[in-house]
Biopython code that builds the backbone (N, CA, C, O; Angstrom):
import numpy as np
from Bio.PDB.StructureBuilder import StructureBuilder

atoms = [
    (1, "MET", "N", (-86.141, -106.601, 33.699)),
    (1, "MET", "CA", (-87.087, -107.932, 34.138)),
    (1, "MET", "C", (-88.222, -107.381, 33.181)),
    (1, "MET", "O", (-88.059, -106.254, 32.715)),
    (2, "VAL", "N", (-89.160, -107.973, 32.912)),
    (2, "VAL", "CA", (-90.377, -107.724, 32.493)),
    (2, "VAL", "C", (-91.846, -107.403, 33.271)),
    (2, "VAL", "O", (-92.361, -108.362, 33.845)),
    (3, "LYS", "N", (-92.341, -106.480, 33.305)),
    (3, "LYS", "CA", (-93.522, -105.883, 33.430)),
    (3, "LYS", "C", (-94.883, -105.837, 32.582)),
    (3, "LYS", "O", (-94.717, -105.707, 31.369)),
    (4, "VAL", "N", (-95.829, -105.898, 32.911)),
    (4, "VAL", "CA", (-97.328, -106.164, 32.123)),
    (4, "VAL", "C", (-97.820, -104.912, 32.509)),
    (4, "VAL", "O", (-98.049, -104.719, 33.703)),
    (5, "ILE", "N", (-98.107, -103.636, 31.310)),
    (5, "ILE", "CA", (-98.742, -102.431, 31.524)),
    (5, "ILE", "C", (-100.640, -102.615, 30.469)),
    (5, "ILE", "O", (-101.083, -103.358, 29.593)),
    (6, "SER", "N", (-101.013, -101.762, 31.060)),
    (6, "SER", "CA", (-102.393, -101.930, 30.030)),
    (6, "SER", "C", (-102.168, -100.408, 29.395)),
    (6, "SER", "O", (-101.784, -99.445, 30.059)),
    (7, "ILE", "N", (-102.464, -100.386, 28.063)),
    (7, "ILE", "CA", (-102.545, -99.078, 27.869)),
    (7, "ILE", "C", (-104.261, -98.914, 26.307)),
    (7, "ILE", "O", (-104.563, -99.885, 25.613)),
    (8, "GLN", "N", (-104.667, -98.146, 26.244)),
    (8, "GLN", "CA", (-105.863, -97.998, 25.867)),
    (8, "GLN", "C", (-105.169, -98.161, 24.488)),
    (8, "GLN", "O", (-103.987, -98.014, 24.177)),
    (9, "ASP", "N", (-106.579, -98.610, 23.534)),
    (9, "ASP", "CA", (-106.308, -99.242, 22.100)),
    (9, "ASP", "C", (-105.366, -97.916, 21.234)),
    (9, "ASP", "O", (-104.352, -97.963, 20.537)),
    (10, "ASP", "N", (-106.308, -96.718, 21.697)),
    (10, "ASP", "CA", (-105.199, -95.994, 20.645)),
    (10, "ASP", "C", (-103.767, -95.987, 20.486)),
    (10, "ASP", "O", (-103.052, -96.090, 19.490)),
    (11, "VAL", "N", (-103.491, -95.818, 21.886)),
    (11, "VAL", "CA", (-101.730, -95.656, 22.083)),
    (11, "VAL", "C", (-101.545, -96.948, 21.236)),
    (11, "VAL", "O", (-100.784, -96.886, 20.270)),
    (12, "TYR", "N", (-102.085, -97.934, 21.479)),
    (12, "TYR", "CA", (-101.200, -98.952, 20.967)),
    (12, "TYR", "C", (-100.965, -98.746, 19.616)),
    (12, "TYR", "O", (-99.820, -98.883, 19.187)),
    (13, "GLU", "N", (-102.125, -98.355, 18.686)),
    (13, "GLU", "CA", (-102.351, -98.459, 17.483)),
    (13, "GLU", "C", (-101.138, -97.510, 17.027)),
    (13, "GLU", "O", (-100.499, -97.735, 15.999)),
    (14, "GLU", "N", (-100.770, -95.972, 18.245)),
    (14, "GLU", "CA", (-99.406, -95.553, 17.323)),
    (14, "GLU", "C", (-98.364, -95.852, 17.823)),
    (14, "GLU", "O", (-97.429, -95.300, 17.243)),
    (15, "LEU", "N", (-97.930, -96.762, 19.017)),
    (15, "LEU", "CA", (-96.911, -97.170, 18.976)),
    (15, "LEU", "C", (-96.303, -98.065, 18.119)),
    (15, "LEU", "O", (-95.093, -98.105, 17.894)),
    (16, "ARG", "N", (-97.668, -99.222, 17.349)),
    (16, "ARG", "CA", (-97.504, -99.973, 16.366)),
    (16, "ARG", "C", (-97.135, -99.706, 15.174)),
    (16, "ARG", "O", (-96.324, -100.234, 14.413)),
    (17, "LYS", "N", (-98.023, -98.565, 15.069)),
    (17, "LYS", "CA", (-97.371, -97.783, 13.508)),
    (17, "LYS", "C", (-95.464, -97.257, 13.885)),
    (17, "LYS", "O", (-94.646, -97.151, 12.970)),
    (18, "ARG", "N", (-95.203, -97.067, 14.981)),
    (18, "ARG", "CA", (-93.682, -96.618, 15.166)),
    (18, "ARG", "C", (-92.859, -97.611, 14.975)),
    (18, "ARG", "O", (-91.793, -97.494, 14.372)),
    (19, "LYS", "N", (-93.164, -98.361, 15.329)),
    (19, "LYS", "CA", (-92.984, -100.024, 15.588)),
    (19, "LYS", "C", (-91.684, -99.896, 14.753)),
    (19, "LYS", "O", (-90.608, -99.614, 15.282)),
    (20, "ASP", "N", (-91.844, -100.131, 13.331)),
    (20, "ASP", "CA", (-90.997, -100.506, 12.005)),
    (20, "ASP", "C", (-89.778, -101.504, 12.462)),
    (20, "ASP", "O", (-88.599, -101.449, 12.112)),
    (21, "GLY", "N", (-90.468, -102.511, 13.423)),
    (21, "GLY", "CA", (-89.454, -104.007, 13.265)),
    (21, "GLY", "C", (-88.976, -103.638, 14.892)),
    (21, "GLY", "O", (-88.919, -104.614, 15.640)),
    (22, "LYS", "N", (-88.631, -102.288, 15.479)),
    (22, "LYS", "CA", (-88.350, -102.814, 16.623)),
    (22, "LYS", "C", (-89.071, -103.497, 17.937)),
    (22, "LYS", "O", (-90.061, -104.159, 17.627)),
    (23, "SER", "N", (-88.690, -103.459, 19.712)),
    (23, "SER", "CA", (-89.381, -104.096, 19.954)),
    (23, "SER", "C", (-90.332, -102.756, 20.372)),
    (23, "SER", "O", (-89.802, -101.713, 19.990)),
    (24, "PHE", "N", (-91.724, -102.542, 21.129)),
    (24, "PHE", "CA", (-92.165, -101.781, 21.995)),
    (24, "PHE", "C", (-91.763, -101.479, 22.854)),
    (24, "PHE", "O", (-92.608, -100.868, 23.508)),
    (25, "SER", "N", (-90.373, -101.574, 23.579)),
    (25, "SER", "CA", (-89.533, -101.035, 24.502)),
    (25, "SER", "C", (-89.266, -99.969, 23.521)),
    (25, "SER", "O", (-89.911, -98.937, 23.335)),
    (26, "VAL", "N", (-88.127, -100.425, 22.879)),
    (26, "VAL", "CA", (-87.194, -99.783, 22.108)),
    (26, "VAL", "C", (-88.182, -98.418, 21.717)),
    (26, "VAL", "O", (-87.833, -97.437, 22.374)),
    (27, "VAL", "N", (-88.960, -98.235, 21.091)),
    (27, "VAL", "CA", (-89.922, -97.368, 20.667)),
    (27, "VAL", "C", (-90.315, -96.337, 22.026)),
    (27, "VAL", "O", (-90.049, -95.135, 21.998)),
    (28, "ILE", "N", (-90.937, -96.953, 23.119)),
    (28, "ILE", "CA", (-91.190, -96.249, 24.428)),
    (28, "ILE", "C", (-89.838, -95.234, 24.868)),
    (28, "ILE", "O", (-89.869, -94.009, 24.993)),
    (29, "ARG", "N", (-88.954, -95.919, 25.009)),
    (29, "ARG", "CA", (-87.803, -95.367, 25.252)),
    (29, "ARG", "C", (-87.460, -94.128, 24.584)),
    (29, "ARG", "O", (-87.487, -92.982, 25.032)),
    (30, "GLY", "N", (-87.097, -94.597, 23.310)),
    (30, "GLY", "CA", (-87.116, -93.637, 22.510)),
    (30, "GLY", "C", (-88.298, -92.124, 22.717)),
    (30, "GLY", "O", (-87.824, -90.997, 22.856)),
    (31, "LEU", "N", (-89.811, -92.375, 22.700)),
    (31, "LEU", "CA", (-90.186, -91.785, 22.828)),
    (31, "LEU", "C", (-90.161, -90.644, 23.912)),
    (31, "LEU", "O", (-90.598, -89.510, 23.716)),
    (32, "LEU", "N", (-89.444, -91.212, 25.391)),
    (32, "LEU", "CA", (-89.401, -90.604, 26.518)),
    (32, "LEU", "C", (-88.280, -89.703, 26.260)),
    (32, "LEU", "O", (-88.172, -88.511, 26.546)),
    (33, "LYS", "N", (-87.386, -90.566, 25.608)),
    (33, "LYS", "CA", (-85.982, -89.252, 25.834)),
    (33, "LYS", "C", (-86.543, -88.281, 25.215)),
    (33, "LYS", "O", (-86.815, -87.270, 25.864)),
    (34, "GLU", "N", (-86.918, -88.360, 23.515)),
    (34, "GLU", "CA", (-87.306, -87.470, 23.014)),
    (34, "GLU", "C", (-87.882, -86.399, 23.497)),
    (34, "GLU", "O", (-87.475, -85.319, 23.070)),
    (35, "SER", "N", (-88.991, -86.411, 24.523)),
    (35, "SER", "CA", (-89.741, -85.875, 25.650)),
    (35, "SER", "C", (-89.149, -84.623, 26.425)),
    (35, "SER", "O", (-89.725, -83.551, 26.610)),
    (36, "GLY", "N", (-87.994, -84.955, 26.802)),
    (36, "GLY", "CA", (-87.000, -84.526, 27.527)),
    (36, "GLY", "C", (-86.118, -83.670, 26.722)),
    (36, "GLY", "O", (-85.292, -82.900, 27.212)),
    (37, "LYS", "N", (-86.316, -83.828, 25.539)),
    (37, "LYS", "CA", (-85.334, -82.518, 24.302)),
    (37, "LYS", "C", (-85.783, -81.972, 24.191)),
    (37, "LYS", "O", (-87.012, -82.004, 24.253)),
    (38, "LYS", "N", (-84.593, -80.421, 23.765)),
    (38, "LYS", "CA", (-85.507, -79.206, 23.349)),
    (38, "LYS", "C", (-85.677, -79.562, 21.497)),
    (38, "LYS", "O", (-84.742, -79.911, 20.776)),
    (39, "LEU", "N", (-86.691, -79.415, 21.184)),
    (39, "LEU", "CA", (-86.790, -79.405, 19.797)),
    (39, "LEU", "C", (-85.897, -78.494, 19.043)),
    (39, "LEU", "O", (-85.514, -77.516, 19.684)),
    (40, "THR", "N", (-85.307, -78.649, 17.302)),
    (40, "THR", "CA", (-84.365, -77.993, 16.989)),
    (40, "THR", "C", (-84.952, -77.838, 15.539)),
    (40, "THR", "O", (-85.840, -78.678, 15.388)),
    (41, "ILE", "N", (-84.778, -77.089, 14.458)),
    (41, "ILE", "CA", (-85.129, -77.005, 13.054)),
    (41, "ILE", "C", (-84.925, -78.538, 12.183)),
    (41, "ILE", "O", (-85.581, -79.190, 11.370)),
    (42, "GLY", "N", (-83.932, -78.629, 12.715)),
    (42, "GLY", "CA", (-83.661, -80.295, 11.858)),
    (42, "GLY", "C", (-84.412, -81.422, 12.596)),
    (42, "GLY", "O", (-84.800, -82.441, 12.025)),
    (43, "ASP", "N", (-84.569, -81.191, 13.766)),
    (43, "ASP", "CA", (-85.650, -82.085, 14.248)),
    (43, "ASP", "C", (-87.363, -81.712, 13.689)),
    (43, "ASP", "O", (-88.310, -82.114, 14.365)),
    (44, "LEU", "N", (-87.479, -81.296, 13.016)),
    (44, "LEU", "CA", (-88.781, -80.493, 12.059)),
    (44, "LEU", "C", (-88.813, -81.444, 10.949)),
    (44, "LEU", "O", (-89.920, -81.928, 10.715)),
    (45, "PHE", "N", (-87.888, -81.793, 10.257)),
    (45, "PHE", "CA", (-87.649, -82.948, 9.198)),
    (45, "PHE", "C", (-89.064, -84.441, 9.488)),
    (45, "PHE", "O", (-90.117, -84.841, 8.991)),
    (46, "SER", "N", (-88.064, -84.773, 10.675)),
    (46, "SER", "CA", (-88.869, -85.809, 11.219)),
    (46, "SER", "C", (-89.723, -86.403, 11.813)),
    (46, "SER", "O", (-89.897, -87.565, 12.183)),
    (47, "TYR", "N", (-90.570, -84.906, 11.905)),
    (47, "TYR", "CA", (-92.033, -84.948, 12.768)),
    (47, "TYR", "C", (-92.996, -84.543, 11.772)),
    (47, "TYR", "O", (-93.029, -83.346, 11.485)),
    (48, "GLU", "N", (-93.740, -85.298, 11.230)),
    (48, "GLU", "CA", (-94.692, -85.561, 10.023)),
    (48, "GLU", "C", (-95.851, -84.359, 10.723)),
    (48, "GLU", "O", (-96.134, -83.269, 10.224)),
    (49, "THR", "N", (-96.369, -84.924, 11.963)),
    (49, "THR", "CA", (-97.128, -84.066, 12.625)),
    (49, "THR", "C", (-97.015, -82.680, 12.793)),
    (49, "THR", "O", (-97.962, -81.908, 12.644)),
    (50, "ILE", "N", (-95.852, -82.340, 13.107)),
    (50, "ILE", "CA", (-95.722, -81.298, 13.329)),
    (50, "ILE", "C", (-95.448, -80.209, 11.954)),
    (50, "ILE", "O", (-96.256, -79.301, 11.760)),
    (51, "LEU", "N", (-94.462, -80.360, 11.203)),
    (51, "LEU", "CA", (-94.531, -79.902, 9.583)),
    (51, "LEU", "C", (-94.529, -80.781, 8.321)),
    (51, "LEU", "O", (-93.487, -81.433, 8.254)),
    (52, "SER", "N", (-95.409, -81.006, 7.264)),
    (52, "SER", "CA", (-95.119, -81.456, 6.315)),
    (52, "SER", "C", (-93.502, -80.833, 6.126)),
    (52, "SER", "O", (-92.812, -79.947, 6.631)),
    (53, "ASP", "N", (-93.314, -82.360, 4.591)),
    (53, "ASP", "CA", (-91.985, -81.784, 4.430)),
    (53, "ASP", "C", (-91.596, -81.050, 3.653)),
    (53, "ASP", "O", (-90.389, -80.829, 3.557)),
    (54, "GLU", "N", (-92.703, -80.323, 2.698)),
    (54, "GLU", "CA", (-92.553, -78.910, 1.841)),
    (54, "GLU", "C", (-92.717, -77.905, 2.961)),
    (54, "GLU", "O", (-92.001, -76.958, 2.634)),
    (55, "GLU", "N", (-93.415, -77.580, 4.347)),
    (55, "GLU", "CA", (-93.399, -76.725, 5.325)),
    (55, "GLU", "C", (-92.037, -76.516, 5.617)),
    (55, "GLU", "O", (-91.525, -75.403, 5.498)),
    (56, "ALA", "N", (-91.201, -77.855, 6.122)),
    (56, "ALA", "CA", (-89.677, -77.734, 6.756)),
    (56, "ALA", "C", (-88.617, -76.975, 5.858)),
    (56, "ALA", "O", (-87.793, -76.140, 6.232)),
    (57, "ILE", "N", (-88.824, -77.436, 4.662)),
    (57, "ILE", "CA", (-88.199, -76.999, 3.678)),
    (57, "ILE", "C", (-88.387, -75.398, 2.941)),
    (57, "ILE", "O", (-87.705, -74.757, 2.141)),
    (58, "LYS", "N", (-89.277, -75.221, 3.440)),
    (58, "LYS", "CA", (-89.863, -73.731, 3.304)),
    (58, "LYS", "C", (-89.076, -73.002, 4.036)),
    (58, "LYS", "O", (-88.272, -72.156, 3.646)),
    (59, "MET", "N", (-89.371, -73.418, 5.382)),
    (59, "MET", "CA", (-88.699, -72.873, 7.094)),
    (59, "MET", "C", (-87.297, -72.981, 6.474)),
    (59, "MET", "O", (-86.754, -71.878, 6.538)),
    (60, "GLU", "N", (-86.716, -73.666, 6.046)),
    (60, "GLU", "CA", (-85.306, -74.178, 6.076)),
    (60, "GLU", "C", (-84.529, -72.739, 4.973)),
    (60, "GLU", "O", (-83.532, -72.019, 4.932)),
    (61, "LYS", "N", (-85.971, -73.043, 4.135)),
    (61, "LYS", "CA", (-85.005, -71.734, 2.814)),
    (61, "LYS", "C", (-85.099, -70.688, 3.764)),
    (61, "LYS", "O", (-84.017, -70.147, 3.993)),
    (62, "GLU", "N", (-86.499, -70.051, 4.655)),
    (62, "GLU", "CA", (-86.808, -68.547, 4.958)),
    (62, "GLU", "C", (-85.414, -68.302, 5.579)),
    (62, "GLU", "O", (-84.784, -67.260, 5.403)),
    (63, "THR", "N", (-84.912, -69.516, 6.441)),
    (63, "THR", "CA", (-83.971, -69.267, 8.041)),
    (63, "THR", "C", (-82.770, -68.909, 6.828)),
    (63, "THR", "O", (-82.270, -67.816, 6.563)),
    (64, "LEU", "N", (-82.558, -70.027, 6.315)),
    (64, "LEU", "CA", (-81.309, -69.625, 5.114)),
    (64, "LEU", "C", (-80.767, -68.205, 4.778)),
    (64, "LEU", "O", (-79.640, -67.712, 4.802)),
    (65, "GLU", "N", (-82.348, -67.610, 4.365)),
    (65, "GLU", "CA", (-82.215, -66.182, 3.760)),
    (65, "GLU", "C", (-82.129, -65.165, 4.636)),
    (65, "GLU", "O", (-81.328, -64.231, 4.617)),
    (66, "ALA", "N", (-83.252, -65.455, 5.639)),
    (66, "ALA", "CA", (-82.358, -64.832, 6.697)),
    (66, "ALA", "C", (-81.298, -64.495, 7.193)),
    (66, "ALA", "O", (-81.019, -63.314, 7.401)),
    (67, "ARG", "N", (-80.759, -65.183, 7.384)),
    (67, "ARG", "CA", (-79.447, -65.055, 8.337)),
    (67, "ARG", "C", (-78.285, -64.355, 6.969)),
    (67, "ARG", "O", (-77.278, -63.697, 7.231)),
    (68, "LYS", "N", (-78.663, -64.638, 5.824)),
    (68, "LYS", "CA", (-78.007, -63.972, 4.634)),
    (68, "LYS", "C", (-78.144, -62.159, 4.785)),
    (68, "LYS", "O", (-77.245, -61.330, 4.930)),
    (69, "ARG", "N", (-79.286, -62.016, 4.707)),
    (69, "ARG", "CA", (-79.484, -60.683, 4.653)),
    (69, "ARG", "C", (-79.148, -60.001, 6.262)),
    (69, "ARG", "O", (-78.994, -58.796, 6.459)),
    (70, "SER", "N", (-79.091, -60.899, 7.157)),
    (70, "SER", "CA", (-78.461, -60.253, 8.924)),
    (70, "SER", "C", (-77.324, -59.789, 8.591)),
    (70, "SER", "O", (-76.690, -60.079, 7.575)),
    (71, "LYS", "N", (-76.883, -58.700, 9.840)),
    (71, "LYS", "CA", (-75.507, -58.255, 9.697)),
    (71, "LYS", "C", (-74.441, -58.758, 10.662)),
    (71, "LYS", "O", (-74.660, -58.513, 11.849)),
    (72, "THR", "N", (-73.263, -59.457, 10.343)),
    (72, "THR", "CA", (-72.553, -59.632, 11.340)),
    (72, "THR", "C", (-71.944, -58.404, 11.818)),
    (72, "THR", "O", (-71.502, -57.376, 11.304)),
    (73, "ARG", "N", (-72.158, -59.153, 13.667)),
    (73, "ARG", "CA", (-72.192, -58.066, 14.423)),
    (73, "ARG", "C", (-70.378, -58.665, 15.172)),
    (73, "ARG", "O", (-69.944, -59.807, 15.021)),
    (74, "PHE", "N", (-69.614, -57.495, 15.959)),
    (74, "PHE", "CA", (-68.548, -58.215, 16.234)),
    (74, "PHE", "C", (-68.814, -57.151, 17.547)),
    (74, "PHE", "O", (-69.274, -56.010, 17.509)),
    (75, "ILE", "N", (-68.353, -57.950, 18.722)),
    (75, "ILE", "CA", (-68.611, -57.531, 20.307)),
    (75, "ILE", "C", (-67.143, -57.436, 20.577)),
    (75, "ILE", "O", (-66.316, -58.189, 20.061)),
    (76, "LYS", "N", (-66.873, -56.503, 21.384)),
    (76, "LYS", "CA", (-65.874, -55.940, 21.671)),
    (76, "LYS", "C", (-65.379, -56.558, 23.103)),
    (76, "LYS", "O", (-65.914, -56.413, 24.202)),
    (77, "GLU", "N", (-64.390, -57.172, 22.820)),
    (77, "GLU", "CA", (-63.926, -57.867, 24.307)),
    (77, "GLU", "C", (-63.282, -56.489, 25.971)),
    (77, "GLU", "O", (-62.698, -55.414, 25.835)),
    (78, "LEU", "N", (-63.557, -56.913, 26.791)),
    (78, "LEU", "CA", (-63.809, -56.150, 27.663)),
    (78, "LEU", "C", (-62.069, -56.155, 28.585)),
    (78, "LEU", "O", (-61.901, -55.463, 29.589)),
]
sb = StructureBuilder()
sb.init_structure("model")
sb.init_model(0)
sb.init_chain("A")
sb.init_seg("    ")
for serial, (resi, resn, name, xyz) in enumerate(atoms, 1):
    if name == "N":
        sb.init_residue(resn, " ", resi, " ")
    sb.init_atom(name, np.array(xyz, "f"), 0.0, 1.0, " ", f" {name:<3s}", serial, name[0])
structure = sb.get_structure()
């Protein structure tokens, strides 16, 4: 079923930029799905508005270095 909705021009332009050959429904569905999920470090690479590529790469390197410096801990089972 098709519904007609009204959106402001700035919202339309943002959706149009993300469209990339997809339908508006697909773009909106993807955005709604993303809005409910928790963000991971891997997701930061796909969101230029959150981090630039350089910032994301730097964060990933720092995270890997911190993991190398951390000690492995063994937990005894009771």
